[in-house]
PDB file of N, CA, C, O and CB in Angstrom:
ATOM      1  N   MET A   1      -1.033  -6.315  -2.432  1.00  0.00           N
ATOM      2  CA  MET A   1      -1.678  -7.144  -3.423  1.00  0.00           C
ATOM      3  C   MET A   1      -2.115  -8.451  -2.764  1.00  0.00           C
ATOM      4  O   MET A   1      -1.408  -9.011  -1.926  1.00  0.00           O
ATOM      5  CB  MET A   1      -0.735  -7.407  -4.623  1.00  0.00           C
ATOM      6  N   ILE A   2      -3.269  -8.911  -3.154  1.00  0.00           N
ATOM      7  CA  ILE A   2      -3.803 -10.156  -2.611  1.00  0.00           C
ATOM      8  C   ILE A   2      -3.307 -11.313  -3.476  1.00  0.00           C
ATOM      9  O   ILE A   2      -3.655 -11.425  -4.651  1.00  0.00           O
ATOM     10  CB  ILE A   2      -5.369 -10.125  -2.556  1.00  0.00           C
ATOM     11  N   THR A   3      -2.501 -12.157  -2.877  1.00  0.00           N
ATOM     12  CA  THR A   3      -1.952 -13.306  -3.589  1.00  0.00           C
ATOM     13  C   THR A   3      -2.609 -14.582  -3.078  1.00  0.00           C
ATOM     14  O   THR A   3      -3.173 -14.593  -1.983  1.00  0.00           O
ATOM     15  CB  THR A   3      -0.412 -13.379  -3.421  1.00  0.00           C
ATOM     16  N   PRO A   4      -2.543 -15.648  -3.853  1.00  0.00           N
ATOM     17  CA  PRO A   4      -3.083 -16.930  -3.364  1.00  0.00           C
ATOM     18  C   PRO A   4      -2.399 -17.387  -2.077  1.00  0.00           C
ATOM     19  O   PRO A   4      -3.030 -18.010  -1.222  1.00  0.00           O
ATOM     20  CB  PRO A   4      -2.927 -18.009  -4.436  1.00  0.00           C
ATOM     21  N   GLU A   5      -1.117 -17.078  -1.942  1.00  0.00           N
ATOM     22  CA  GLU A   5      -0.392 -17.462  -0.723  1.00  0.00           C
ATOM     23  C   GLU A   5      -0.920 -16.695   0.491  1.00  0.00           C
ATOM     24  O   GLU A   5      -1.059 -17.257   1.577  1.00  0.00           O
ATOM     25  CB  GLU A   5       1.122 -17.207  -0.892  1.00  0.00           C
ATOM     26  N   LEU A   6      -1.214 -15.399   0.296  1.00  0.00           N
ATOM     27  CA  LEU A   6      -1.764 -14.587   1.377  1.00  0.00           C
ATOM     28  C   LEU A   6      -3.109 -15.146   1.828  1.00  0.00           C
ATOM     29  O   LEU A   6      -3.346 -15.316   3.024  1.00  0.00           O
ATOM     30  CB  LEU A   6      -1.915 -13.120   0.931  1.00  0.00           C
ATOM     31  N   LEU A   7      -3.981 -15.429   0.874  1.00  0.00           N
ATOM     32  CA  LEU A   7      -5.296 -15.990   1.206  1.00  0.00           C
ATOM     33  C   LEU A   7      -5.177 -17.349   1.883  1.00  0.00           C
ATOM     34  O   LEU A   7      -5.907 -17.642   2.830  1.00  0.00           O
ATOM     35  CB  LEU A   7      -6.150 -16.116  -0.051  1.00  0.00           C
ATOM     36  N   ALA A   8      -4.268 -18.167   1.404  1.00  0.00           N
ATOM     37  CA  ALA A   8      -4.080 -19.496   1.992  1.00  0.00           C
ATOM     38  C   ALA A   8      -3.631 -19.375   3.448  1.00  0.00           C
ATOM     39  O   ALA A   8      -4.120 -20.100   4.314  1.00  0.00           O
ATOM     40  CB  ALA A   8      -3.048 -20.310   1.178  1.00  0.00           C
ATOM     41  N   ARG A   9      -2.702 -18.460   3.714  1.00  0.00           N
ATOM     42  CA  ARG A   9      -2.213 -18.305   5.090  1.00  0.00           C
ATOM     43  C   ARG A   9      -3.300 -17.732   5.997  1.00  0.00           C
ATOM     44  O   ARG A   9      -3.432 -18.164   7.142  1.00  0.00           O
ATOM     45  CB  ARG A   9      -0.970 -17.396   5.120  1.00  0.00           C
ATOM     46  N   ILE A  10      -4.075 -16.772   5.508  1.00  0.00           N
ATOM     47  CA  ILE A  10      -5.188 -16.219   6.288  1.00  0.00           C
ATOM     48  C   ILE A  10      -6.171 -17.331   6.634  1.00  0.00           C
ATOM     49  O   ILE A  10      -6.610 -17.443   7.779  1.00  0.00           O
ATOM     50  CB  ILE A  10      -5.906 -15.081   5.506  1.00  0.00           C
ATOM     51  N   ASN A  11      -6.515 -18.149   5.650  1.00  0.00           N
ATOM     52  CA  ASN A  11      -7.458 -19.241   5.884  1.00  0.00           C
ATOM     53  C   ASN A  11      -6.891 -20.287   6.833  1.00  0.00           C
ATOM     54  O   ASN A  11      -7.609 -20.827   7.675  1.00  0.00           O
ATOM     55  CB  ASN A  11      -7.839 -19.894   4.567  1.00  0.00           C
ATOM     56  N   GLU A  12      -5.613 -20.567   6.694  1.00  0.00           N
ATOM     57  CA  GLU A  12      -4.959 -21.537   7.568  1.00  0.00           C
ATOM     58  C   GLU A  12      -5.002 -21.072   9.029  1.00  0.00           C
ATOM     59  O   GLU A  12      -5.311 -21.854   9.929  1.00  0.00           O
ATOM     60  CB  GLU A  12      -3.501 -21.761   7.123  1.00  0.00           C
ATOM     61  N   LEU A  13      -4.692 -19.807   9.249  1.00  0.00           N
ATOM     62  CA  LEU A  13      -4.724 -19.268  10.607  1.00  0.00           C
ATOM     63  C   LEU A  13      -6.146 -19.211  11.154  1.00  0.00           C
ATOM     64  O   LEU A  13      -6.362 -19.446  12.343  1.00  0.00           O
ATOM     65  CB  LEU A  13      -4.099 -17.876  10.638  1.00  0.00           C
ATOM     66  N   ALA A  14      -7.107 -18.905  10.307  1.00  0.00           N
ATOM     67  CA  ALA A  14      -8.507 -18.863  10.750  1.00  0.00           C
ATOM     68  C   ALA A  14      -8.980 -20.253  11.176  1.00  0.00           C
ATOM     69  O   ALA A  14      -9.650 -20.400  12.198  1.00  0.00           O
ATOM     70  CB  ALA A  14      -9.417 -18.312   9.626  1.00  0.00           C
ATOM     71  N   ARG A  15      -8.626 -21.276  10.384  1.00  0.00           N
ATOM     72  CA  ARG A  15      -8.999 -22.657  10.750  1.00  0.00           C
ATOM     73  C   ARG A  15      -8.358 -23.065  12.070  1.00  0.00           C
ATOM     74  O   ARG A  15      -9.000 -23.662  12.934  1.00  0.00           O
ATOM     75  CB  ARG A  15      -8.583 -23.644   9.641  1.00  0.00           C
ATOM     76  N   LYS A  16      -7.082 -22.730  12.205  1.00  0.00           N
ATOM     77  CA  LYS A  16      -6.369 -23.100  13.426  1.00  0.00           C
ATOM     78  C   LYS A  16      -6.958 -22.373  14.637  1.00  0.00           C
ATOM     79  O   LYS A  16      -7.059 -22.947  15.721  1.00  0.00           O
ATOM     80  CB  LYS A  16      -4.869 -22.780  13.289  1.00  0.00           C
ATOM     81  N   LYS A  17      -7.339 -21.127  14.451  1.00  0.00           N
ATOM     82  CA  LYS A  17      -7.924 -20.341  15.547  1.00  0.00           C
ATOM     83  C   LYS A  17      -9.226 -20.982  16.026  1.00  0.00           C
ATOM     84  O   LYS A  17      -9.501 -21.016  17.225  1.00  0.00           O
ATOM     85  CB  LYS A  17      -8.182 -18.881  15.096  1.00  0.00           C
ATOM     86  N   ARG A  18     -10.027 -21.492  15.083  1.00  0.00           N
ATOM     87  CA  ARG A  18     -11.295 -22.125  15.448  1.00  0.00           C
ATOM     88  C   ARG A  18     -11.103 -23.481  16.113  1.00  0.00           C
ATOM     89  O   ARG A  18     -11.931 -23.892  16.926  1.00  0.00           O
ATOM     90  CB  ARG A  18     -12.161 -22.283  14.223  1.00  0.00           C
ATOM     91  N   THR A  19     -10.033 -24.176  15.781  1.00  0.00           N
ATOM     92  CA  THR A  19      -9.857 -25.529  16.294  1.00  0.00           C
ATOM     93  C   THR A  19      -9.001 -25.580  17.552  1.00  0.00           C
ATOM     94  O   THR A  19      -9.503 -25.943  18.615  1.00  0.00           O
ATOM     95  CB  THR A  19      -9.242 -26.396  15.235  1.00  0.00           C
ATOM     96  N   VAL A  20      -7.738 -25.230  17.459  1.00  0.00           N
ATOM     97  CA  VAL A  20      -6.835 -25.386  18.600  1.00  0.00           C
ATOM     98  C   VAL A  20      -6.388 -24.065  19.206  1.00  0.00           C
ATOM     99  O   VAL A  20      -5.807 -24.058  20.291  1.00  0.00           O
ATOM    100  CB  VAL A  20      -5.630 -26.169  18.185  1.00  0.00           C
ATOM    101  N   GLY A  21      -6.639 -22.964  18.547  1.00  0.00           N
ATOM    102  CA  GLY A  21      -6.200 -21.670  19.045  1.00  0.00           C
ATOM    103  C   GLY A  21      -4.862 -21.268  18.454  1.00  0.00           C
ATOM    104  O   GLY A  21      -4.150 -22.083  17.867  1.00  0.00           O
ATOM    105  N   LEU A  22      -4.538 -20.005  18.619  1.00  0.00           N
ATOM    106  CA  LEU A  22      -3.311 -19.452  18.046  1.00  0.00           C
ATOM    107  C   LEU A  22      -2.372 -18.989  19.152  1.00  0.00           C
ATOM    108  O   LEU A  22      -2.807 -18.599  20.236  1.00  0.00           O
ATOM    109  CB  LEU A  22      -3.632 -18.284  17.094  1.00  0.00           C
ATOM    110  N   THR A  23      -1.089 -19.039  18.859  1.00  0.00           N
ATOM    111  CA  THR A  23      -0.083 -18.493  19.763  1.00  0.00           C
ATOM    112  C   THR A  23      -0.087 -16.970  19.613  1.00  0.00           C
ATOM    113  O   THR A  23      -0.726 -16.430  18.709  1.00  0.00           O
ATOM    114  CB  THR A  23       1.341 -19.094  19.465  1.00  0.00           C
ATOM    115  N   ALA A  24       0.615 -16.299  20.483  1.00  0.00           N
ATOM    116  CA  ALA A  24       0.702 -14.837  20.416  1.00  0.00           C
ATOM    117  C   ALA A  24       1.338 -14.388  19.098  1.00  0.00           C
ATOM    118  O   ALA A  24       0.911 -13.401  18.499  1.00  0.00           O
ATOM    119  CB  ALA A  24       1.513 -14.292  21.609  1.00  0.00           C
ATOM    120  N   ASP A  25       2.352 -15.114  18.658  1.00  0.00           N
ATOM    121  CA  ASP A  25       3.000 -14.777  17.382  1.00  0.00           C
ATOM    122  C   ASP A  25       2.040 -14.957  16.217  1.00  0.00           C
ATOM    123  O   ASP A  25       2.011 -14.136  15.301  1.00  0.00           O
ATOM    124  CB  ASP A  25       4.250 -15.641  17.167  1.00  0.00           C
ATOM    125  N   GLU A  26       1.263 -16.016  16.247  1.00  0.00           N
ATOM    126  CA  GLU A  26       0.308 -16.276  15.167  1.00  0.00           C
ATOM    127  C   GLU A  26      -0.810 -15.243  15.176  1.00  0.00           C
ATOM    128  O   GLU A  26      -1.277 -14.833  14.114  1.00  0.00           O
ATOM    129  CB  GLU A  26      -0.277 -17.690  15.292  1.00  0.00           C
ATOM    130  N   LEU A  27      -1.248 -14.815  16.361  1.00  0.00           N
ATOM    131  CA  LEU A  27      -2.262 -13.763  16.433  1.00  0.00           C
ATOM    132  C   LEU A  27      -1.740 -12.461  15.828  1.00  0.00           C
ATOM    133  O   LEU A  27      -2.463 -11.768  15.111  1.00  0.00           O
ATOM    134  CB  LEU A  27      -2.694 -13.534  17.891  1.00  0.00           C
ATOM    135  N   ALA A  28      -0.486 -12.135  16.119  1.00  0.00           N
ATOM    136  CA  ALA A  28       0.119 -10.929  15.547  1.00  0.00           C
ATOM    137  C   ALA A  28       0.232 -11.051  14.031  1.00  0.00           C
ATOM    138  O   ALA A  28      -0.038 -10.094  13.306  1.00  0.00           O
ATOM    139  CB  ALA A  28       1.506 -10.676  16.163  1.00  0.00           C
ATOM    140  N   GLU A  29       0.631 -12.232  13.553  1.00  0.00           N
ATOM    141  CA  GLU A  29       0.728 -12.460  12.107  1.00  0.00           C
ATOM    142  C   GLU A  29      -0.642 -12.331  11.459  1.00  0.00           C
ATOM    143  O   GLU A  29      -0.775 -11.709  10.405  1.00  0.00           O
ATOM    144  CB  GLU A  29       1.330 -13.850  11.810  1.00  0.00           C
ATOM    145  N   GLN A  30      -1.662 -12.915  12.082  1.00  0.00           N
ATOM    146  CA  GLN A  30      -3.016 -12.850  11.537  1.00  0.00           C
ATOM    147  C   GLN A  30      -3.488 -11.399  11.447  1.00  0.00           C
ATOM    148  O   GLN A  30      -4.081 -10.996  10.446  1.00  0.00           O
ATOM    149  CB  GLN A  30      -3.987 -13.678  12.403  1.00  0.00           C
ATOM    150  N   LYS A  31      -3.227 -10.629  12.479  1.00  0.00           N
ATOM    151  CA  LYS A  31      -3.617  -9.219  12.484  1.00  0.00           C
ATOM    152  C   LYS A  31      -2.937  -8.460  11.342  1.00  0.00           C
ATOM    153  O   LYS A  31      -3.573  -7.656  10.660  1.00  0.00           O
ATOM    154  CB  LYS A  31      -3.264  -8.572  13.836  1.00  0.00           C
ATOM    155  N   GLU A  32      -1.655  -8.718  11.140  1.00  0.00           N
ATOM    156  CA  GLU A  32      -0.909  -8.055  10.066  1.00  0.00           C
ATOM    157  C   GLU A  32      -1.431  -8.483   8.682  1.00  0.00           C
ATOM    158  O   GLU A  32      -1.557  -7.654   7.781  1.00  0.00           O
ATOM    159  CB  GLU A  32       0.599  -8.377  10.189  1.00  0.00           C
ATOM    160  N   LEU A  33      -1.729  -9.764   8.524  1.00  0.00           N
ATOM    161  CA  LEU A  33      -2.262 -10.249   7.246  1.00  0.00           C
ATOM    162  C   LEU A  33      -3.622  -9.639   6.951  1.00  0.00           C
ATOM    163  O   LEU A  33      -3.916  -9.305   5.803  1.00  0.00           O
ATOM    164  CB  LEU A  33      -2.367 -11.777   7.254  1.00  0.00           C
ATOM    165  N   TYR A  34      -4.461  -9.488   7.985  1.00  0.00           N
ATOM    166  CA  TYR A  34      -5.758  -8.842   7.800  1.00  0.00           C
ATOM    167  C   TYR A  34      -5.585  -7.394   7.364  1.00  0.00           C
ATOM    168  O   TYR A  34      -6.336  -6.907   6.519  1.00  0.00           O
ATOM    169  CB  TYR A  34      -6.581  -8.910   9.091  1.00  0.00           C
ATOM    170  N   LYS A  35      -4.595  -6.697   7.937  1.00  0.00           N
ATOM    171  CA  LYS A  35      -4.320  -5.308   7.544  1.00  0.00           C
ATOM    172  C   LYS A  35      -3.974  -5.227   6.060  1.00  0.00           C
ATOM    173  O   LYS A  35      -4.482  -4.370   5.337  1.00  0.00           O
ATOM    174  CB  LYS A  35      -3.169  -4.722   8.391  1.00  0.00           C
ATOM    175  N   ILE A  36      -3.102  -6.131   5.619  1.00  0.00           N
ATOM    176  CA  ILE A  36      -2.682  -6.160   4.209  1.00  0.00           C
ATOM    177  C   ILE A  36      -3.879  -6.441   3.314  1.00  0.00           C
ATOM    178  O   ILE A  36      -4.077  -5.771   2.300  1.00  0.00           O
ATOM    179  CB  ILE A  36      -1.580  -7.228   3.980  1.00  0.00           C
ATOM    180  N   TYR A  37      -4.676  -7.433   3.692  1.00  0.00           N
ATOM    181  CA  TYR A  37      -5.844  -7.833   2.901  1.00  0.00           C
ATOM    182  C   TYR A  37      -6.847  -6.681   2.800  1.00  0.00           C
ATOM    183  O   TYR A  37      -7.315  -6.355   1.709  1.00  0.00           O
ATOM    184  CB  TYR A  37      -6.520  -9.076   3.524  1.00  0.00           C
ATOM    185  N   LEU A  38      -7.173  -6.073   3.933  1.00  0.00           N
ATOM    186  CA  LEU A  38      -8.154  -4.991   3.929  1.00  0.00           C
ATOM    187  C   LEU A  38      -7.654  -3.768   3.163  1.00  0.00           C
ATOM    188  O   LEU A  38      -8.440  -3.099   2.493  1.00  0.00           O
ATOM    189  CB  LEU A  38      -8.502  -4.598   5.354  1.00  0.00           C
ATOM    190  N   ALA A  39      -6.370  -3.470   3.253  1.00  0.00           N
ATOM    191  CA  ALA A  39      -5.811  -2.348   2.495  1.00  0.00           C
ATOM    192  C   ALA A  39      -5.934  -2.602   0.990  1.00  0.00           C
ATOM    193  O   ALA A  39      -6.231  -1.687   0.223  1.00  0.00           O
ATOM    194  CB  ALA A  39      -4.330  -2.118   2.880  1.00  0.00           C
ATOM    195  N   ALA A  40      -5.707  -3.838   0.581  1.00  0.00           N
ATOM    196  CA  ALA A  40      -5.829  -4.178  -0.843  1.00  0.00           C
ATOM    197  C   ALA A  40      -7.278  -4.055  -1.307  1.00  0.00           C
ATOM    198  O   ALA A  40      -7.539  -3.532  -2.390  1.00  0.00           O
ATOM    199  CB  ALA A  40      -5.307  -5.606  -1.105  1.00  0.00           C
ATOM    200  N   ILE A  41      -8.216  -4.532  -0.501  1.00  0.00           N
ATOM    201  CA  ILE A  41      -9.642  -4.431  -0.856  1.00  0.00           C
ATOM    202  C   ILE A  41     -10.063  -2.966  -0.926  1.00  0.00           C
ATOM    203  O   ILE A  41     -10.754  -2.558  -1.859  1.00  0.00           O
ATOM    204  CB  ILE A  41     -10.524  -5.195   0.173  1.00  0.00           C
ATOM    205  N   ARG A  42      -9.648  -2.184   0.052  1.00  0.00           N
ATOM    206  CA  ARG A  42      -9.986  -0.750   0.037  1.00  0.00           C
ATOM    207  C   ARG A  42      -9.411  -0.063  -1.190  1.00  0.00           C
ATOM    208  O   ARG A  42     -10.060   0.798  -1.784  1.00  0.00           O
ATOM    209  CB  ARG A  42      -9.470  -0.059   1.307  1.00  0.00           C
ATOM    210  N   GLY A  43      -8.206  -0.436  -1.572  1.00  0.00           N
ATOM    211  CA  GLY A  43      -7.594   0.132  -2.767  1.00  0.00           C
ATOM    212  C   GLY A  43      -8.372  -0.216  -4.025  1.00  0.00           C
ATOM    213  O   GLY A  43      -8.550   0.626  -4.906  1.00  0.00           O
ATOM    214  N   GLN A  44      -8.833  -1.453  -4.107  1.00  0.00           N
ATOM    215  CA  GLN A  44      -9.621  -1.877  -5.267  1.00  0.00           C
ATOM    216  C   GLN A  44     -10.933  -1.102  -5.354  1.00  0.00           C
ATOM    217  O   GLN A  44     -11.332  -0.664  -6.433  1.00  0.00           O
ATOM    218  CB  GLN A  44      -9.905  -3.385  -5.199  1.00  0.00           C
ATOM    219  N   VAL A  45     -11.599  -0.935  -4.215  1.00  0.00           N
ATOM    220  CA  VAL A  45     -12.866  -0.197  -4.190  1.00  0.00           C
ATOM    221  C   VAL A  45     -12.633   1.262  -4.553  1.00  0.00           C
ATOM    222  O   VAL A  45     -13.404   1.842  -5.317  1.00  0.00           O
ATOM    223  CB  VAL A  45     -13.534  -0.302  -2.803  1.00  0.00           C
ATOM    224  N   THR A  46     -11.586   1.854  -4.016  1.00  0.00           N
ATOM    225  CA  THR A  46     -11.263   3.246  -4.328  1.00  0.00           C
ATOM    226  C   THR A  46     -10.997   3.420  -5.820  1.00  0.00           C
ATOM    227  O   THR A  46     -11.500   4.363  -6.431  1.00  0.00           O
ATOM    228  CB  THR A  46     -10.045   3.708  -3.517  1.00  0.00           C
ATOM    229  N   ASN A  47     -10.218   2.528  -6.408  1.00  0.00           N
ATOM    230  CA  ASN A  47      -9.945   2.605  -7.848  1.00  0.00           C
ATOM    231  C   ASN A  47     -11.224   2.473  -8.662  1.00  0.00           C
ATOM    232  O   ASN A  47     -11.411   3.181  -9.651  1.00  0.00           O
ATOM    233  CB  ASN A  47      -8.952   1.517  -8.262  1.00  0.00           C
ATOM    234  N   LEU A  48     -12.098   1.571  -8.248  1.00  0.00           N
ATOM    235  CA  LEU A  48     -13.355   1.392  -8.960  1.00  0.00           C
ATOM    236  C   LEU A  48     -14.205   2.654  -8.875  1.00  0.00           C
ATOM    237  O   LEU A  48     -14.755   3.111  -9.877  1.00  0.00           O
ATOM    238  CB  LEU A  48     -14.124   0.193  -8.398  1.00  0.00           C
ATOM    239  N   LEU A  49     -14.309   3.209  -7.676  1.00  0.00           N
ATOM    240  CA  LEU A  49     -15.120   4.418  -7.510  1.00  0.00           C
ATOM    241  C   LEU A  49     -14.537   5.604  -8.269  1.00  0.00           C
ATOM    242  O   LEU A  49     -15.283   6.427  -8.801  1.00  0.00           O
ATOM    243  CB  LEU A  49     -15.245   4.766  -6.034  1.00  0.00           C
ATOM    244  N   GLU A  50     -13.225   5.696  -8.322  1.00  0.00           N
ATOM    245  CA  GLU A  50     -12.592   6.802  -9.051  1.00  0.00           C
ATOM    246  C   GLU A  50     -12.784   6.675 -10.560  1.00  0.00           C
ATOM    247  O   GLU A  50     -12.704   7.673 -11.277  1.00  0.00           O
ATOM    248  CB  GLU A  50     -11.102   6.862  -8.725  1.00  0.00           C
ATOM    249  N   SER A  51     -13.033   5.474 -11.048  1.00  0.00           N
ATOM    250  CA  SER A  51     -13.202   5.286 -12.487  1.00  0.00           C
ATOM    251  C   SER A  51     -14.643   5.486 -12.954  1.00  0.00           C
ATOM    252  O   SER A  51     -14.917   5.466 -14.154  1.00  0.00           O
ATOM    253  CB  SER A  51     -12.738   3.909 -12.874  1.00  0.00           C
ATOM    254  N   ILE A  52     -15.562   5.678 -12.009  1.00  0.00           N
ATOM    255  CA  ILE A  52     -16.965   5.885 -12.373  1.00  0.00           C
ATOM    256  C   ILE A  52     -17.135   7.279 -12.945  1.00  0.00           C
ATOM    257  O   ILE A  52     -16.653   8.266 -12.389  1.00  0.00           O
ATOM    258  CB  ILE A  52     -17.898   5.681 -11.150  1.00  0.00           C
ATOM    259  N   GLU A  53     -17.824   7.334 -14.061  1.00  0.00           N
ATOM    260  CA  GLU A  53     -18.090   8.614 -14.708  1.00  0.00           C
ATOM    261  C   GLU A  53     -19.594   8.838 -14.729  1.00  0.00           C
ATOM    262  O   GLU A  53     -20.343   8.026 -15.273  1.00  0.00           O
ATOM    263  CB  GLU A  53     -17.496   8.656 -16.152  1.00  0.00           C
ATOM    264  N   PHE A  54     -20.030   9.938 -14.136  1.00  0.00           N
ATOM    265  CA  PHE A  54     -21.445  10.250 -14.119  1.00  0.00           C
ATOM    266  C   PHE A  54     -21.805  10.985 -15.400  1.00  0.00           C
ATOM    267  O   PHE A  54     -21.092  11.884 -15.847  1.00  0.00           O
ATOM    268  CB  PHE A  54     -21.814  11.089 -12.875  1.00  0.00           C
ATOM    269  N   VAL A  55     -22.929  10.580 -15.977  1.00  0.00           N
ATOM    270  CA  VAL A  55     -23.389  11.179 -17.229  1.00  0.00           C
ATOM    271  C   VAL A  55     -24.738  11.800 -16.974  1.00  0.00           C
ATOM    272  O   VAL A  55     -25.604  11.189 -16.347  1.00  0.00           O
ATOM    273  CB  VAL A  55     -23.462  10.130 -18.382  1.00  0.00           C
ATOM    274  N   ASP A  56     -24.919  13.003 -17.455  1.00  0.00           N
ATOM    275  CA  ASP A  56     -26.191  13.696 -17.312  1.00  0.00           C
ATOM    276  C   ASP A  56     -27.241  12.971 -18.145  1.00  0.00           C
ATOM    277  O   ASP A  56     -27.049  12.772 -19.344  1.00  0.00           O
ATOM    278  CB  ASP A  56     -26.069  15.186 -17.742  1.00  0.00           C
ATOM    279  N   GLY A  57     -28.340  12.577 -17.528  1.00  0.00           N
ATOM    280  CA  GLY A  57     -29.405  11.852 -18.217  1.00  0.00           C
ATOM    281  C   GLY A  57     -30.001  12.636 -19.363  1.00  0.00           C
ATOM    282  O   GLY A  57     -30.418  12.040 -20.356  1.00  0.00           O
ATOM    283  N   GLU A  58     -30.055  13.951 -19.262  1.00  0.00           N
ATOM    284  CA  GLU A  58     -30.609  14.796 -20.319  1.00  0.00           C
ATOM    285  C   GLU A  58     -29.744  14.774 -21.566  1.00  0.00           C
ATOM    286  O   GLU A  58     -30.265  14.852 -22.678  1.00  0.00           O
ATOM    287  CB  GLU A  58     -30.763  16.224 -19.826  1.00  0.00           C
ATOM    288  N   ALA A  59     -28.452  14.670 -21.405  1.00  0.00           N
ATOM    289  CA  ALA A  59     -27.532  14.716 -22.540  1.00  0.00           C
ATOM    290  C   ALA A  59     -27.569  13.431 -23.347  1.00  0.00           C
ATOM    291  O   ALA A  59     -27.155  13.424 -24.507  1.00  0.00           O
ATOM    292  CB  ALA A  59     -26.118  14.980 -22.060  1.00  0.00           C
ATOM    293  N   VAL A  60     -28.063  12.326 -22.755  1.00  0.00           N
ATOM    294  CA  VAL A  60     -28.073  11.052 -23.430  1.00  0.00           C
ATOM    295  C   VAL A  60     -29.172  10.982 -24.473  1.00  0.00           C
ATOM    296  O   VAL A  60     -29.016  10.286 -25.477  1.00  0.00           O
ATOM    297  CB  VAL A  60     -28.232   9.939 -22.433  1.00  0.00           C
ATOM    298  N   LYS A  61     -30.279  11.682 -24.266  1.00  0.00           N
ATOM    299  CA  LYS A  61     -31.429  11.612 -25.192  1.00  0.00           C
ATOM    300  C   LYS A  61     -31.115  12.144 -26.513  1.00  0.00           C
ATOM    301  O   LYS A  61     -31.974  12.153 -27.395  1.00  0.00           O
ATOM    302  CB  LYS A  61     -32.593  12.338 -24.660  1.00  0.00           C
TER     303      LYS A  61
END
């Protein structure tokens, strides 16, 4: 699940990476946080696609 704390930490690490760089531990943490974030986004997209119902255009008339 994507929480405000998760997003805040991802953004914090991204800012630090652009400015002063990250330690090896921080790079590993960032990679793990990205995995969690992307898995949550993929899950949301999958749920949305599974809820789509196609309707025959002929039957609507």
